[in-house]
CHARMM internal coordinates of N, CA and C (Angstrom, degrees):
IC EDIT
DIST 1 N 1 CA 1.4508
DIST 1 CA 1 C 1.5344
ANGL 1 N 1 CA 1 C 111.59
DIST 1 C 2 N 1.3283
ANGL 1 CA 1 C 2 N 117.49
DIHE 1 N 1 CA 1 C 2 N -42.85
DIST 2 N 2 CA 1.4646
ANGL 1 C 2 N 2 CA 120.71
DIHE 1 CA 1 C 2 N 2 CA -178.43
DIST 2 CA 2 C 1.5256
ANGL 2 N 2 CA 2 C 110.96
DIHE 1 C 2 N 2 CA 2 C -61.03
DIST 2 C 3 N 1.3261
ANGL 2 CA 2 C 3 N 116.80
DIHE 2 N 2 CA 2 C 3 N -39.82
DIST 3 N 3 CA 1.4628
ANGL 2 C 3 N 3 CA 120.19
DIHE 2 CA 2 C 3 N 3 CA -179.59
DIST 3 CA 3 C 1.5283
ANGL 3 N 3 CA 3 C 110.97
DIHE 2 C 3 N 3 CA 3 C -65.53
DIST 3 C 4 N 1.3253
ANGL 3 CA 3 C 4 N 117.97
DIHE 3 N 3 CA 3 C 4 N -38.74
DIST 4 N 4 CA 1.4570
ANGL 3 C 4 N 4 CA 119.91
DIHE 3 CA 3 C 4 N 4 CA 178.81
DIST 4 CA 4 C 1.5300
ANGL 4 N 4 CA 4 C 110.49
DIHE 3 C 4 N 4 CA 4 C -69.14
DIST 4 C 5 N 1.3361
ANGL 4 CA 4 C 5 N 117.80
DIHE 4 N 4 CA 4 C 5 N -34.22
DIST 5 N 5 CA 1.4637
ANGL 4 C 5 N 5 CA 120.87
DIHE 4 CA 4 C 5 N 5 CA 176.14
DIST 5 CA 5 C 1.5248
ANGL 5 N 5 CA 5 C 110.21
DIHE 4 C 5 N 5 CA 5 C -63.95
DIST 5 C 6 N 1.3246
ANGL 5 CA 5 C 6 N 115.80
DIHE 5 N 5 CA 5 C 6 N -43.24
DIST 6 N 6 CA 1.4612
ANGL 5 C 6 N 6 CA 120.06
DIHE 5 CA 5 C 6 N 6 CA 179.86
DIST 6 CA 6 C 1.5276
ANGL 6 N 6 CA 6 C 110.49
DIHE 5 C 6 N 6 CA 6 C -64.57
DIST 6 C 7 N 1.3061
ANGL 6 CA 6 C 7 N 117.24
DIHE 6 N 6 CA 6 C 7 N -42.27
DIST 7 N 7 CA 1.4591
ANGL 6 C 7 N 7 CA 121.32
DIHE 6 CA 6 C 7 N 7 CA 178.86
DIST 7 CA 7 C 1.5285
ANGL 7 N 7 CA 7 C 110.29
DIHE 6 C 7 N 7 CA 7 C -62.28
DIST 7 C 8 N 1.3289
ANGL 7 CA 7 C 8 N 116.88
DIHE 7 N 7 CA 7 C 8 N -43.35
DIST 8 N 8 CA 1.4632
ANGL 7 C 8 N 8 CA 121.08
DIHE 7 CA 7 C 8 N 8 CA 177.54
DIST 8 CA 8 C 1.5307
ANGL 8 N 8 CA 8 C 110.49
DIHE 7 C 8 N 8 CA 8 C -60.05
DIST 8 C 9 N 1.3517
ANGL 8 CA 8 C 9 N 116.10
DIHE 8 N 8 CA 8 C 9 N -46.56
DIST 9 N 9 CA 1.4648
ANGL 8 C 9 N 9 CA 119.72
DIHE 8 CA 8 C 9 N 9 CA -179.57
DIST 9 CA 9 C 1.5253
ANGL 9 N 9 CA 9 C 110.71
DIHE 8 C 9 N 9 CA 9 C -62.57
DIST 9 C 10 N 1.3390
ANGL 9 CA 9 C 10 N 117.10
DIHE 9 N 9 CA 9 C 10 N -41.71
DIST 10 N 10 CA 1.4589
ANGL 9 C 10 N 10 CA 119.93
DIHE 9 CA 9 C 10 N 10 CA 178.04
DIST 10 CA 10 C 1.5267
ANGL 10 N 10 CA 10 C 110.47
DIHE 9 C 10 N 10 CA 10 C -60.93
DIST 10 C 11 N 1.3161
ANGL 10 CA 10 C 11 N 117.51
DIHE 10 N 10 CA 10 C 11 N -45.50
DIST 11 N 11 CA 1.4721
ANGL 10 C 11 N 11 CA 121.19
DIHE 10 CA 10 C 11 N 11 CA 179.85
DIST 11 CA 11 C 1.5267
ANGL 11 N 11 CA 11 C 110.58
DIHE 10 C 11 N 11 CA 11 C -59.87
DIST 11 C 12 N 1.3174
ANGL 11 CA 11 C 12 N 116.73
DIHE 11 N 11 CA 11 C 12 N -40.50
DIST 12 N 12 CA 1.4637
ANGL 11 C 12 N 12 CA 120.62
DIHE 11 CA 11 C 12 N 12 CA 179.14
DIST 12 CA 12 C 1.5323
ANGL 12 N 12 CA 12 C 110.90
DIHE 11 C 12 N 12 CA 12 C -68.59
DIST 12 C 13 N 1.3292
ANGL 12 CA 12 C 13 N 117.58
DIHE 12 N 12 CA 12 C 13 N -37.80
DIST 13 N 13 CA 1.4667
ANGL 12 C 13 N 13 CA 120.17
DIHE 12 CA 12 C 13 N 13 CA 176.55
DIST 13 CA 13 C 1.5257
ANGL 13 N 13 CA 13 C 110.29
DIHE 12 C 13 N 13 CA 13 C -64.88
DIST 13 C 14 N 1.3298
ANGL 13 CA 13 C 14 N 116.82
DIHE 13 N 13 CA 13 C 14 N -41.64
DIST 14 N 14 CA 1.4620
ANGL 13 C 14 N 14 CA 119.31
DIHE 13 CA 13 C 14 N 14 CA 179.24
DIST 14 CA 14 C 1.5271
ANGL 14 N 14 CA 14 C 109.90
DIHE 13 C 14 N 14 CA 14 C -63.68
DIST 14 C 15 N 1.3121
ANGL 14 CA 14 C 15 N 117.36
DIHE 14 N 14 CA 14 C 15 N -41.86
DIST 15 N 15 CA 1.4716
ANGL 14 C 15 N 15 CA 120.83
DIHE 14 CA 14 C 15 N 15 CA 178.81
DIST 15 CA 15 C 1.5251
ANGL 15 N 15 CA 15 C 110.38
DIHE 14 C 15 N 15 CA 15 C -61.88
DIST 15 C 16 N 1.3269
ANGL 15 CA 15 C 16 N 117.54
DIHE 15 N 15 CA 15 C 16 N -44.27
DIST 16 N 16 CA 1.4618
ANGL 15 C 16 N 16 CA 121.18
DIHE 15 CA 15 C 16 N 16 CA 179.80
DIST 16 CA 16 C 1.5352
ANGL 16 N 16 CA 16 C 110.59
DIHE 15 C 16 N 16 CA 16 C -64.84
DIST 16 C 17 N 1.3333
ANGL 16 CA 16 C 17 N 116.93
DIHE 16 N 16 CA 16 C 17 N -41.27
DIST 17 N 17 CA 1.4638
ANGL 16 C 17 N 17 CA 120.64
DIHE 16 CA 16 C 17 N 17 CA 178.02
DIST 17 CA 17 C 1.5277
ANGL 17 N 17 CA 17 C 110.27
DIHE 16 C 17 N 17 CA 17 C -66.00
DIST 17 C 18 N 1.3120
ANGL 17 CA 17 C 18 N 116.79
DIHE 17 N 17 CA 17 C 18 N -38.72
DIST 18 N 18 CA 1.4602
ANGL 17 C 18 N 18 CA 121.52
DIHE 17 CA 17 C 18 N 18 CA 177.66
DIST 18 CA 18 C 1.5290
ANGL 18 N 18 CA 18 C 110.03
DIHE 17 C 18 N 18 CA 18 C -61.87
DIST 18 C 19 N 1.3220
ANGL 18 CA 18 C 19 N 117.35
DIHE 18 N 18 CA 18 C 19 N -41.31
DIST 19 N 19 CA 1.4655
ANGL 18 C 19 N 19 CA 120.88
DIHE 18 CA 18 C 19 N 19 CA 175.82
DIST 19 CA 19 C 1.5283
ANGL 19 N 19 CA 19 C 110.69
DIHE 18 C 19 N 19 CA 19 C -63.59
DIST 19 C 20 N 1.3371
ANGL 19 CA 19 C 20 N 116.21
DIHE 19 N 19 CA 19 C 20 N -43.21
DIST 20 N 20 CA 1.4626
ANGL 19 C 20 N 20 CA 121.24
DIHE 19 CA 19 C 20 N 20 CA 179.09
DIST 20 CA 20 C 1.5228
ANGL 20 N 20 CA 20 C 110.72
DIHE 19 C 20 N 20 CA 20 C -59.02
DIST 20 C 21 N 1.3267
ANGL 20 CA 20 C 21 N 116.89
DIHE 20 N 20 CA 20 C 21 N -40.02
DIST 21 N 21 CA 1.4562
ANGL 20 C 21 N 21 CA 122.12
DIHE 20 CA 20 C 21 N 21 CA -178.50
DIST 21 CA 21 C 1.5273
ANGL 21 N 21 CA 21 C 112.25
DIHE 20 C 21 N 21 CA 21 C -94.13
DIST 21 C 22 N 1.3187
ANGL 21 CA 21 C 22 N 116.23
DIHE 21 N 21 CA 21 C 22 N 18.95
DIST 22 N 22 CA 1.4688
ANGL 21 C 22 N 22 CA 123.68
DIHE 21 CA 21 C 22 N 22 CA 174.09
DIST 22 CA 22 C 1.5213
ANGL 22 N 22 CA 22 C 112.91
DIHE 21 C 22 N 22 CA 22 C 50.33
DIST 22 C 23 N 1.3353
ANGL 22 CA 22 C 23 N 115.24
DIHE 22 N 22 CA 22 C 23 N 46.13
DIST 23 N 23 CA 1.4587
ANGL 22 C 23 N 23 CA 120.57
DIHE 22 CA 22 C 23 N 23 CA 175.08
DIST 23 CA 23 C 1.5147
ANGL 23 N 23 CA 23 C 115.16
DIHE 22 C 23 N 23 CA 23 C 88.16
DIST 23 C 24 N 1.3185
ANGL 23 CA 23 C 24 N 118.22
DIHE 23 N 23 CA 23 C 24 N -0.89
DIST 24 N 24 CA 1.4684
ANGL 23 C 24 N 24 CA 122.05
DIHE 23 CA 23 C 24 N 24 CA 179.89
DIST 24 CA 24 C 1.5289
ANGL 24 N 24 CA 24 C 108.53
DIHE 23 C 24 N 24 CA 24 C -80.77
DIST 24 C 25 N 1.3283
ANGL 24 CA 24 C 25 N 116.15
DIHE 24 N 24 CA 24 C 25 N 95.38
DIST 25 N 25 CA 1.4688
ANGL 24 C 25 N 25 CA 121.00
DIHE 24 CA 24 C 25 N 25 CA -175.44
DIST 25 CA 25 C 1.5184
ANGL 25 N 25 CA 25 C 111.91
DIHE 24 C 25 N 25 CA 25 C -62.50
DIST 25 C 26 N 1.3292
ANGL 25 CA 25 C 26 N 117.96
DIHE 25 N 25 CA 25 C 26 N -38.42
DIST 26 N 26 CA 1.4608
ANGL 25 C 26 N 26 CA 120.64
DIHE 25 CA 25 C 26 N 26 CA 179.66
DIST 26 CA 26 C 1.5262
ANGL 26 N 26 CA 26 C 110.93
DIHE 25 C 26 N 26 CA 26 C -67.17
DIST 26 C 27 N 1.3156
ANGL 26 CA 26 C 27 N 117.26
DIHE 26 N 26 CA 26 C 27 N -40.70
DIST 27 N 27 CA 1.4620
ANGL 26 C 27 N 27 CA 120.95
DIHE 26 CA 26 C 27 N 27 CA 177.05
DIST 27 CA 27 C 1.5236
ANGL 27 N 27 CA 27 C 111.56
DIHE 26 C 27 N 27 CA 27 C -64.11
DIST 27 C 28 N 1.3223
ANGL 27 CA 27 C 28 N 116.35
DIHE 27 N 27 CA 27 C 28 N -41.69
DIST 28 N 28 CA 1.4686
ANGL 27 C 28 N 28 CA 120.96
DIHE 27 CA 27 C 28 N 28 CA 178.42
DIST 28 CA 28 C 1.5219
ANGL 28 N 28 CA 28 C 110.54
DIHE 27 C 28 N 28 CA 28 C -64.56
DIST 28 C 29 N 1.3173
ANGL 28 CA 28 C 29 N 116.81
DIHE 28 N 28 CA 28 C 29 N -43.66
DIST 29 N 29 CA 1.4621
ANGL 28 C 29 N 29 CA 121.25
DIHE 28 CA 28 C 29 N 29 CA 179.42
DIST 29 CA 29 C 1.5246
ANGL 29 N 29 CA 29 C 110.71
DIHE 28 C 29 N 29 CA 29 C -62.11
DIST 29 C 30 N 1.3268
ANGL 29 CA 29 C 30 N 115.99
DIHE 29 N 29 CA 29 C 30 N -46.53
DIST 30 N 30 CA 1.4644
ANGL 29 C 30 N 30 CA 120.29
DIHE 29 CA 29 C 30 N 30 CA -179.47
DIST 30 CA 30 C 1.5278
ANGL 30 N 30 CA 30 C 110.55
DIHE 29 C 30 N 30 CA 30 C -61.54
DIST 30 C 31 N 1.3245
ANGL 30 CA 30 C 31 N 117.45
DIHE 30 N 30 CA 30 C 31 N -41.68
DIST 31 N 31 CA 1.4622
ANGL 30 C 31 N 31 CA 121.16
DIHE 30 CA 30 C 31 N 31 CA -179.80
DIST 31 CA 31 C 1.5310
ANGL 31 N 31 CA 31 C 110.81
DIHE 30 C 31 N 31 CA 31 C -63.65
DIST 31 C 32 N 1.3226
ANGL 31 CA 31 C 32 N 116.37
DIHE 31 N 31 CA 31 C 32 N -41.70
DIST 32 N 32 CA 1.4663
ANGL 31 C 32 N 32 CA 120.22
DIHE 31 CA 31 C 32 N 32 CA -179.64
DIST 32 CA 32 C 1.5312
ANGL 32 N 32 CA 32 C 111.98
DIHE 31 C 32 N 32 CA 32 C -65.66
DIST 32 C 33 N 1.3237
ANGL 32 CA 32 C 33 N 117.80
DIHE 32 N 32 CA 32 C 33 N -28.23
DIST 33 N 33 CA 1.4616
ANGL 32 C 33 N 33 CA 121.70
DIHE 32 CA 32 C 33 N 33 CA -175.89
DIST 33 CA 33 C 1.5285
ANGL 33 N 33 CA 33 C 114.28
DIHE 32 C 33 N 33 CA 33 C -92.46
DIST 33 C 34 N 1.3367
ANGL 33 CA 33 C 34 N 117.04
DIHE 33 N 33 CA 33 C 34 N -13.33
DIST 34 N 34 CA 1.4640
ANGL 33 C 34 N 34 CA 121.30
DIHE 33 CA 33 C 34 N 34 CA -174.91
DIST 34 CA 34 C 1.5318
ANGL 34 N 34 CA 34 C 110.74
DIHE 33 C 34 N 34 CA 34 C -93.68
DIST 34 C 35 N 1.3440
ANGL 34 CA 34 C 35 N 117.47
DIHE 34 N 34 CA 34 C 35 N 136.99
DIST 35 N 35 CA 1.4723
ANGL 34 C 35 N 35 CA 119.16
DIHE 34 CA 34 C 35 N 35 CA 174.34
DIST 35 CA 35 C 1.5278
ANGL 35 N 35 CA 35 C 110.14
DIHE 34 C 35 N 35 CA 35 C -54.90
DIST 35 C 36 N 1.3297
ANGL 35 CA 35 C 36 N 116.04
DIHE 35 N 35 CA 35 C 36 N 139.82
DIST 36 N 36 CA 1.4527
ANGL 35 C 36 N 36 CA 121.15
DIHE 35 CA 35 C 36 N 36 CA -173.24
DIST 36 CA 36 C 1.5316
ANGL 36 N 36 CA 36 C 110.07
DIHE 35 C 36 N 36 CA 36 C -123.11
DIST 36 C 37 N 1.3262
ANGL 36 CA 36 C 37 N 116.59
DIHE 36 N 36 CA 36 C 37 N 125.86
DIST 37 N 37 CA 1.4670
ANGL 36 C 37 N 37 CA 121.29
DIHE 36 CA 36 C 37 N 37 CA -179.50
DIST 37 CA 37 C 1.5274
ANGL 37 N 37 CA 37 C 111.08
DIHE 36 C 37 N 37 CA 37 C -60.21
DIST 37 C 38 N 1.3281
ANGL 37 CA 37 C 38 N 117.47
DIHE 37 N 37 CA 37 C 38 N -34.87
DIST 38 N 38 CA 1.4592
ANGL 37 C 38 N 38 CA 121.35
DIHE 37 CA 37 C 38 N 38 CA 180.00
DIST 38 CA 38 C 1.5220
ANGL 38 N 38 CA 38 C 113.13
DIHE 37 C 38 N 38 CA 38 C -68.58
DIST 38 C 39 N 1.3182
ANGL 38 CA 38 C 39 N 116.41
DIHE 38 N 38 CA 38 C 39 N -10.67
DIST 39 N 39 CA 1.4641
ANGL 38 C 39 N 39 CA 122.41
DIHE 38 CA 38 C 39 N 39 CA 178.58
DIST 39 CA 39 C 1.5260
ANGL 39 N 39 CA 39 C 110.57
DIHE 38 C 39 N 39 CA 39 C -116.43
DIST 39 C 40 N 1.3121
ANGL 39 CA 39 C 40 N 116.51
DIHE 39 N 39 CA 39 C 40 N 24.61
DIST 40 N 40 CA 1.4533
ANGL 39 C 40 N 40 CA 120.69
DIHE 39 CA 39 C 40 N 40 CA 179.22
DIST 40 CA 40 C 1.5178
ANGL 40 N 40 CA 40 C 113.27
DIHE 39 C 40 N 40 CA 40 C 68.03
DIST 40 C 41 N 1.3319
ANGL 40 CA 40 C 41 N 116.66
DIHE 40 N 40 CA 40 C 41 N 28.50
DIST 41 N 41 CA 1.4559
ANGL 40 C 41 N 41 CA 121.16
DIHE 40 CA 40 C 41 N 41 CA 179.24
DIST 41 CA 41 C 1.5174
ANGL 41 N 41 CA 41 C 114.63
DIHE 40 C 41 N 41 CA 41 C 85.17
DIST 41 C 42 N 1.3121
ANGL 41 CA 41 C 42 N 117.10
DIHE 41 N 41 CA 41 C 42 N 2.09
DIST 42 N 42 CA 1.4709
ANGL 41 C 42 N 42 CA 120.34
DIHE 41 CA 41 C 42 N 42 CA 178.21
DIST 42 CA 42 C 1.5140
ANGL 42 N 42 CA 42 C 110.10
DIHE 41 C 42 N 42 CA 42 C -83.85
DIST 42 C 43 N 1.3258
ANGL 42 CA 42 C 43 N 115.19
DIHE 42 N 42 CA 42 C 43 N 156.70
DIST 43 N 43 CA 1.4616
ANGL 42 C 43 N 43 CA 120.72
DIHE 42 CA 42 C 43 N 43 CA 175.89
DIST 43 CA 43 C 1.5361
ANGL 43 N 43 CA 43 C 108.39
DIHE 42 C 43 N 43 CA 43 C -85.16
DIST 43 C 44 N 1.3422
ANGL 43 CA 43 C 44 N 117.74
DIHE 43 N 43 CA 43 C 44 N 133.58
DIST 44 N 44 CA 1.4666
ANGL 43 C 44 N 44 CA 119.69
DIHE 43 CA 43 C 44 N 44 CA 179.67
DIST 44 CA 44 C 1.5224
ANGL 44 N 44 CA 44 C 113.38
DIHE 43 C 44 N 44 CA 44 C -53.18
DIST 44 C 45 N 1.3350
ANGL 44 CA 44 C 45 N 117.87
DIHE 44 N 44 CA 44 C 45 N -37.85
DIST 45 N 45 CA 1.4617
ANGL 44 C 45 N 45 CA 121.34
DIHE 44 CA 44 C 45 N 45 CA -177.81
DIST 45 CA 45 C 1.5355
ANGL 45 N 45 CA 45 C 111.41
DIHE 44 C 45 N 45 CA 45 C -60.63
DIST 45 C 46 N 1.3264
ANGL 45 CA 45 C 46 N 116.90
DIHE 45 N 45 CA 45 C 46 N -31.65
DIST 46 N 46 CA 1.4652
ANGL 45 C 46 N 46 CA 120.71
DIHE 45 CA 45 C 46 N 46 CA -179.94
DIST 46 CA 46 C 1.5271
ANGL 46 N 46 CA 46 C 112.33
DIHE 45 C 46 N 46 CA 46 C -70.24
DIST 46 C 47 N 1.3200
ANGL 46 CA 46 C 47 N 115.93
DIHE 46 N 46 CA 46 C 47 N -16.31
DIST 47 N 47 CA 1.4585
ANGL 46 C 47 N 47 CA 119.74
DIHE 46 CA 46 C 47 N 47 CA -171.38
DIST 47 CA 47 C 1.5261
ANGL 47 N 47 CA 47 C 113.39
DIHE 46 C 47 N 47 CA 47 C -97.61
DIST 47 C 48 N 1.3131
ANGL 47 CA 47 C 48 N 117.05
DIHE 47 N 47 CA 47 C 48 N 23.41
DIST 48 N 48 CA 1.4616
ANGL 47 C 48 N 48 CA 120.26
DIHE 47 CA 47 C 48 N 48 CA 175.92
DIST 48 CA 48 C 1.5251
ANGL 48 N 48 CA 48 C 110.79
DIHE 47 C 48 N 48 CA 48 C -95.15
DIST 48 C 49 N 1.3347
ANGL 48 CA 48 C 49 N 116.88
DIHE 48 N 48 CA 48 C 49 N 1.78
DIST 49 N 49 CA 1.4659
ANGL 48 C 49 N 49 CA 120.96
DIHE 48 CA 48 C 49 N 49 CA -175.56
DIST 49 CA 49 C 1.5246
ANGL 49 N 49 CA 49 C 112.91
DIHE 48 C 49 N 49 CA 49 C -71.24
DIST 49 C 50 N 1.3356
ANGL 49 CA 49 C 50 N 116.92
DIHE 49 N 49 CA 49 C 50 N -34.82
DIST 50 N 50 CA 1.4685
ANGL 49 C 50 N 50 CA 119.24
DIHE 49 CA 49 C 50 N 50 CA -178.94
DIST 50 CA 50 C 1.5228
ANGL 50 N 50 CA 50 C 109.78
DIHE 49 C 50 N 50 CA 50 C -126.81
DIST 50 C 51 N 1.3088
ANGL 50 CA 50 C 51 N 115.47
DIHE 50 N 50 CA 50 C 51 N 157.32
DIST 51 N 51 CA 1.4624
ANGL 50 C 51 N 51 CA 120.36
DIHE 50 CA 50 C 51 N 51 CA 179.17
DIST 51 CA 51 C 1.5259
ANGL 51 N 51 CA 51 C 111.92
DIHE 50 C 51 N 51 CA 51 C -62.23
DIST 51 C 52 N 1.3328
ANGL 51 CA 51 C 52 N 117.02
DIHE 51 N 51 CA 51 C 52 N -39.20
DIST 52 N 52 CA 1.4654
ANGL 51 C 52 N 52 CA 120.66
DIHE 51 CA 51 C 52 N 52 CA -178.06
DIST 52 CA 52 C 1.5288
ANGL 52 N 52 CA 52 C 111.05
DIHE 51 C 52 N 52 CA 52 C -65.76
DIST 52 C 53 N 1.3320
ANGL 52 CA 52 C 53 N 116.90
DIHE 52 N 52 CA 52 C 53 N -44.48
DIST 53 N 53 CA 1.4626
ANGL 52 C 53 N 53 CA 119.91
DIHE 52 CA 52 C 53 N 53 CA 179.25
DIST 53 CA 53 C 1.5246
ANGL 53 N 53 CA 53 C 110.85
DIHE 52 C 53 N 53 CA 53 C -67.10
DIST 53 C 54 N 1.3084
ANGL 53 CA 53 C 54 N 116.20
DIHE 53 N 53 CA 53 C 54 N -40.67
DIST 54 N 54 CA 1.4705
ANGL 53 C 54 N 54 CA 122.04
DIHE 53 CA 53 C 54 N 54 CA 177.05
DIST 54 CA 54 C 1.5215
ANGL 54 N 54 CA 54 C 109.89
DIHE 53 C 54 N 54 CA 54 C -57.19
DIST 54 C 55 N 1.3272
ANGL 54 CA 54 C 55 N 116.59
DIHE 54 N 54 CA 54 C 55 N -45.39
DIST 55 N 55 CA 1.4563
ANGL 54 C 55 N 55 CA 121.33
DIHE 54 CA 54 C 55 N 55 CA -179.87
DIST 55 CA 55 C 1.5270
ANGL 55 N 55 CA 55 C 110.70
DIHE 54 C 55 N 55 CA 55 C -64.59
DIST 55 C 56 N 1.3217
ANGL 55 CA 55 C 56 N 117.26
DIHE 55 N 55 CA 55 C 56 N -36.09
DIST 56 N 56 CA 1.4659
ANGL 55 C 56 N 56 CA 121.55
DIHE 55 CA 55 C 56 N 56 CA 177.37
DIST 56 CA 56 C 1.5257
ANGL 56 N 56 CA 56 C 110.74
DIHE 55 C 56 N 56 CA 56 C -60.25
DIST 56 C 57 N 1.3288
ANGL 56 CA 56 C 57 N 116.91
DIHE 56 N 56 CA 56 C 57 N -43.35
DIST 57 N 57 CA 1.4712
ANGL 56 C 57 N 57 CA 120.68
DIHE 56 CA 56 C 57 N 57 CA 178.90
DIST 57 CA 57 C 1.5229
ANGL 57 N 57 CA 57 C 110.10
DIHE 56 C 57 N 57 CA 57 C -66.93
DIST 57 C 58 N 1.3190
ANGL 57 CA 57 C 58 N 117.48
DIHE 57 N 57 CA 57 C 58 N -43.57
DIST 58 N 58 CA 1.4750
ANGL 57 C 58 N 58 CA 119.77
DIHE 57 CA 57 C 58 N 58 CA 178.12
DIST 58 CA 58 C 1.5243
ANGL 58 N 58 CA 58 C 110.98
DIHE 57 C 58 N 58 CA 58 C -60.80
DIST 58 C 59 N 1.3248
ANGL 58 CA 58 C 59 N 117.13
DIHE 58 N 58 CA 58 C 59 N -39.72
DIST 59 N 59 CA 1.4657
ANGL 58 C 59 N 59 CA 120.75
DIHE 58 CA 58 C 59 N 59 CA 177.98
DIST 59 CA 59 C 1.5234
ANGL 59 N 59 CA 59 C 110.87
DIHE 58 C 59 N 59 CA 59 C -63.51
DIST 59 C 60 N 1.3329
ANGL 59 CA 59 C 60 N 116.73
DIHE 59 N 59 CA 59 C 60 N -41.33
DIST 60 N 60 CA 1.4651
ANGL 59 C 60 N 60 CA 120.68
DIHE 59 CA 59 C 60 N 60 CA 177.50
DIST 60 CA 60 C 1.5241
ANGL 60 N 60 CA 60 C 110.10
DIHE 59 C 60 N 60 CA 60 C -62.21
DIST 60 C 61 N 1.3126
ANGL 60 CA 60 C 61 N 117.63
DIHE 60 N 60 CA 60 C 61 N -45.48
DIST 61 N 61 CA 1.4680
ANGL 60 C 61 N 61 CA 121.10
DIHE 60 CA 60 C 61 N 61 CA 178.73
DIST 61 CA 61 C 1.5287
ANGL 61 N 61 CA 61 C 109.96
DIHE 60 C 61 N 61 CA 61 C -59.34
DIST 61 C 62 N 1.3233
ANGL 61 CA 61 C 62 N 116.57
DIHE 61 N 61 CA 61 C 62 N -43.09
DIST 62 N 62 CA 1.4658
ANGL 61 C 62 N 62 CA 120.26
DIHE 61 CA 61 C 62 N 62 CA 177.92
DIST 62 CA 62 C 1.5227
ANGL 62 N 62 CA 62 C 112.15
DIHE 61 C 62 N 62 CA 62 C -60.28
DIST 62 C 63 N 1.3311
ANGL 62 CA 62 C 63 N 116.69
DIHE 62 N 62 CA 62 C 63 N -42.24
DIST 63 N 63 CA 1.4675
ANGL 62 C 63 N 63 CA 120.11
DIHE 62 CA 62 C 63 N 63 CA 178.77
DIST 63 CA 63 C 1.5297
ANGL 63 N 63 CA 63 C 110.38
DIHE 62 C 63 N 63 CA 63 C -65.10
DIST 63 C 64 N 1.3200
ANGL 63 CA 63 C 64 N 116.27
DIHE 63 N 63 CA 63 C 64 N -41.46
DIST 64 N 64 CA 1.4731
ANGL 63 C 64 N 64 CA 119.85
DIHE 63 CA 63 C 64 N 64 CA 179.19
DIST 64 CA 64 C 1.5369
ANGL 64 N 64 CA 64 C 111.14
DIHE 63 C 64 N 64 CA 64 C -64.45
DIST 64 C 65 N 1.3183
ANGL 64 CA 64 C 65 N 116.25
DIHE 64 N 64 CA 64 C 65 N -40.16
DIST 65 N 65 CA 1.4766
ANGL 64 C 65 N 65 CA 119.75
DIHE 64 CA 64 C 65 N 65 CA 179.11
DIST 65 CA 65 C 1.5166
ANGL 65 N 65 CA 65 C 111.73
DIHE 64 C 65 N 65 CA 65 C -62.67
DIST 65 C 66 N 1.3284
ANGL 65 CA 65 C 66 N 116.40
DIHE 65 N 65 CA 65 C 66 N -30.31
DIST 66 N 66 CA 1.4685
ANGL 65 C 66 N 66 CA 120.54
DIHE 65 CA 65 C 66 N 66 CA -177.89
DIST 66 CA 66 C 1.5141
ANGL 66 N 66 CA 66 C 112.29
DIHE 65 C 66 N 66 CA 66 C -99.06
DIST 66 C 67 N 1.3338
ANGL 66 CA 66 C 67 N 116.91
DIHE 66 N 66 CA 66 C 67 N 10.74
DIST 67 N 67 CA 1.4506
ANGL 66 C 67 N 67 CA 121.15
DIHE 66 CA 66 C 67 N 67 CA 175.37
DIST 67 CA 67 C 1.5137
ANGL 67 N 67 CA 67 C 115.31
DIHE 66 C 67 N 67 CA 67 C 71.75
DIST 67 C 68 N 1.3376
ANGL 67 CA 67 C 68 N 117.17
DIHE 67 N 67 CA 67 C 68 N 19.85
DIST 68 N 68 CA 1.4468
ANGL 67 C 68 N 68 CA 120.58
DIHE 67 CA 67 C 68 N 68 CA 178.33
DIST 68 CA 68 C 1.5146
ANGL 68 N 68 CA 68 C 108.61
DIHE 67 C 68 N 68 CA 68 C -79.80
DIST 68 C 69 N 1.3058
ANGL 68 CA 68 C 69 N 116.38
DIHE 68 N 68 CA 68 C 69 N 130.07
DIST 69 N 69 CA 1.4646
ANGL 68 C 69 N 69 CA 121.87
DIHE 68 CA 68 C 69 N 69 CA 179.20
DIST 69 CA 69 C 1.5091
ANGL 69 N 69 CA 69 C 110.45
DIHE 68 C 69 N 69 CA 69 C -63.83
DIST 69 C 70 N 1.3580
ANGL 69 CA 69 C 70 N 116.36
DIHE 69 N 69 CA 69 C 70 N 138.62
DIST 70 N 70 CA 1.4720
ANGL 69 C 70 N 70 CA 120.70
DIHE 69 CA 69 C 70 N 70 CA 178.46
DIST 70 CA 70 C 1.5056
ANGL 70 N 70 CA 70 C 111.66
DIHE 69 C 70 N 70 CA 70 C -118.78
END
COOR INIT
IC SEED 1 N 1 CA 1 C
IC BUILD
């Protein structure tokens, strides 16, 4: 069950990143794999393990979509 939850969260993060990058799958993939200052230097892809970390990445994506400085 935990593995399917993680897979679901990853799929949702990829979808949100894809929306952020306006359909640019390569840009979304690169962003998910690169350490991010807004996440304390962690890679977004690593943060699909728990619901709290997943929500942190979604919140960051939301702030970026609305032009909020991170």
